[in-house]
C-alpha positions as CSV (number, residue, x, y, z in Angstrom):
1,X,-7.6,-167.5,148.5
2,X,-7.7,-163.9,149.7
3,X,-5.9,-160.9,148.3
4,X,-3.0,-159.2,150.0
5,X,-3.6,-156.0,151.8
6,X,-4.0,-153.2,149.3
7,X,-3.4,-149.6,150.3
8,X,-6.3,-147.5,149.3
9,X,-5.8,-144.2,147.5
10,X,-6.5,-141.1,149.6
11,X,-9.9,-140.5,148.0
12,X,-11.2,-144.0,148.5
13,X,-14.1,-144.2,150.9
14,X,-15.7,-147.5,149.9
15,X,-13.2,-150.2,149.3
16,X,-14.6,-153.5,148.0
17,X,-12.6,-156.6,148.6
18,X,-12.6,-159.6,146.2
19,X,-11.2,-163.1,146.1
20,X,-8.4,-162.0,143.8
21,X,-6.6,-158.7,143.2
22,X,-8.5,-158.4,139.9
23,X,-11.7,-158.2,142.0
24,X,-10.5,-155.4,144.3
25,X,-12.1,-152.1,143.7
26,X,-11.6,-148.6,145.2
27,X,-14.6,-146.4,145.1
28,X,-15.9,-143.0,146.1
29,X,-19.6,-142.7,146.2
30,X,-21.2,-139.2,146.0
31,X,-24.4,-138.3,147.7
32,X,-27.2,-138.4,145.1
33,X,-31.0,-138.6,145.3
34,X,-32.8,-141.9,145.3
35,X,-32.9,-143.5,141.9
36,X,-29.5,-142.1,140.9
37,X,-25.9,-142.8,141.7
38,X,-22.5,-141.1,141.1
39,X,-19.1,-142.8,141.7
40,X,-15.5,-142.8,140.9
41,X,-14.2,-146.4,140.6
42,X,-10.6,-147.8,140.4
43,X,-9.6,-151.4,140.1
44,X,-6.7,-152.8,142.2
45,X,-4.3,-153.5,139.4
46,X,-1.5,-151.1,138.5
47,X,-2.7,-150.7,134.9
48,X,-6.3,-149.8,136.1
49,X,-7.3,-146.2,135.7
50,X,-10.0,-144.3,137.6
51,X,-13.4,-144.2,136.0
52,X,-16.2,-141.7,136.5
53,X,-19.6,-143.5,136.5
54,X,-23.2,-142.4,137.0
55,X,-26.7,-143.5,136.5
56,X,-30.2,-142.1,136.8
57,X,-33.6,-143.8,136.8
58,X,-35.6,-141.2,138.6
59,X,-38.7,-139.4,137.6
60,X,-39.8,-136.5,139.8
61,X,-42.4,-133.6,139.3
62,X,-39.8,-130.9,140.3
63,X,-36.2,-130.0,139.7
64,X,-34.8,-130.4,143.2
65,X,-33.6,-134.0,142.7
66,X,-32.2,-133.0,139.3
67,X,-30.2,-130.2,140.9
68,X,-28.9,-132.6,143.6
69,X,-27.9,-135.1,141.0
70,X,-26.1,-132.4,139.0
71,X,-24.3,-131.3,142.2
72,X,-23.1,-134.9,142.8
73,X,-21.9,-135.1,139.2
74,X,-20.0,-131.8,139.5
75,X,-18.3,-132.9,142.7
76,X,-17.3,-136.2,141.1
77,X,-16.0,-134.5,137.9
78,X,-13.9,-132.1,140.0
79,X,-12.3,-135.0,141.9
80,X,-11.9,-136.9,138.7
81,X,-10.0,-134.0,137.2
82,X,-7.8,-133.8,140.3
83,X,-7.0,-137.5,140.0
84,X,-6.2,-137.1,136.3
85,X,-3.7,-134.4,137.2
86,X,-1.8,-136.6,139.6
87,X,1.6,-137.7,138.2
88,X,1.3,-141.1,136.4
89,X,-2.5,-141.2,136.7
90,X,-3.8,-139.9,133.3
91,X,-7.2,-141.5,132.7
């Protein structure tokens, strides 16, 4: 069984299909250094709300990667705030 075609929101750049609509996921991945990740995720169901997610498992001797990770978090948080301000989309 495959899911029906789902229209992605304007911000989705990495749609992940699933066997059912519950498995669909819209995602926006932000550029982050190796060992880290930053994303906004949204399930395919109408009741699903955007989630801001991040992780870090990086150990470096300087602050360059930390600044790059912080920049990715800032970009994601700004977009997350814009999504929360859209009508009917309060997280």
